[in-house]
N, C-alpha and C positions, 0 to 999 in steps of 0.2 A: 020394114026392117032392112030390105035390100038398099033402099035409098039412104038410110042412116049409115050403114056400113060403107057404102060407096062415098058418101060425103066425108066420113071420118078418114077413110084412106086418102082421099084427095087432100084433105086438110093437113094430114101428117106429111104427105109428100111435099106439099107447098111449104110447110114449116122447115123441112129438111133442105129444100132448095134455097130458101131465104137464109137459112143459117149458113149454108156452105158458101153462098155468094156474098154474104155480109162482109162489111169492112172488119179487118182484124184490129185488135187493139195495138196501139203503137208500142214498139219495143222500148224497154227501159233504157235510159241513158246509162252507159257503163260508168261504174264508180271511178273516181279519180285514181290515178296510178298509185298513189300512196296507200289507198285503201284496198286495192285489189290483192287477192291472194296470189302468192308467188306460184307459178306453174312448176310442175315437176321438170327436172332437167331433161331435155330431149335426149332420146336414145340415138346413138350414132350407129352406123352400120358396121363400124369396126368392132371386132370381137373384144369383149371385156378381158381384162387380165385373168388368165386361167388360174384357178387355185392350184397349189402344189400337190394336193391330194384330193381324189374324188371319193365320195362315199357311195354306198349302194345298199339296197335292202338286205337285211340279214338272210333272207331266203336265197338271194343271189350269191351272197358271200359263201353260203354253205355249198352251193353248186360249184363255185370256183374252187373251194377247198377239196371237193370230191372229184375235180377234174372234168366236170360236165360242161363247164363254161370257161372261156378264156378270162384272164384278169380284166378288170374294168378299164384300165388304160388301153388295152388292145381293142376294146369294144367301142371306144369313143372315136369321133371323127378327128381329123387333123387339127381343126380349129373349132372346138365345141362351143355351142351357144351357152354362155353363162348368164343366168337370170338372177338379178339382184332381188332377194326376197322383199316383199312388201313390208312385213313386220319383223319376222324372224324365220330362221330355218326350222322346219318342222322336225318331228321325230317319227320313226316308223312304228306302226302298230296303233292300237286304240280303235276308236270309232270314226268312221267317215261321216262328217256332218256337212251336208250341202244345202243349198237353198231349196232344191226340189228334186228329190230322187223318186221318180214315180211316173205313172203313165201320162200325166198331164204335160210333161215336158218332152215326151217322146224319147226319153233316155238321152237327150242331147247333152245333158250335164255329165253323164258318165262317159259318153263318147269323147268329150273334150279332154278328159283325163287320159284316154287311151290313144288318141290320134294326134298327130302333129301336122300343122299347116305350113305352107310356104312362108307366110309372114306371121308375125306375132303382134298382137295389139297390146300396146303398153298400158299400164294402169291408168294413165290419163285419158284413155279411151279415144285419143286423137292420133297419136303417133303410131305408125307402123314401122316395125323393125324386122330385119331378116330373121328367119328361124331355120328352116331347111335350106333356104337360099342364103348364100353369102352376100350377094348383092344383086340388084336388078337395075335395068334402065329401060326407058321408053323413048321411042323416036318422037320427033316433033309432031308428026302426023298421026301418032298413036297406032300405027299399023304394024310396027315392029317392036316386039318386046324381047329383051335379052335377059334370060334368067341364068345366073351363075350359081350352081349348086355348091353347098358347103363341101369342100374336099374331104374325102375319107368317110363319108356317110355310108352306113351299111343297113341292109334290111335286117329284120329280126333274126333271120337264119344266118347272118354273118356275111352274106354276099354283098358285093359293092352296089351302092345305089347310084345309077348313072342315068 
């Protein structure tokens, strides 16, 4: 029995090595330019035109009315990041329906809703655009990174983000 298990294990390892080292299938030729789907317009690092009025959750509007919070215009940075909605602007309230809210995702999906990153991945999943950063640059030798924060950013308690 031991010989059988050992030979089976060796056979499986050999199959894995051969599979990993085998030749890959050739990549498909790209479709002619006329047939390719048009990519999404690339995002520029310049801020989009800010809307004339910003909305906020009804719960926050109630806190503003009660004097517990400053108005939304005072809570925003000097140059806010304006995200173009993929389909439509949503509404407050209702049920949150996500791909996976549970222990299998380690709650990363809900963290993404609560936390902001330095850069934003555009819906094309290729383009990075500034989020907390206004812009950034990298030296030719990749040893110096210059990160320029969006002016006027504040922590959740209203203190300046520097």
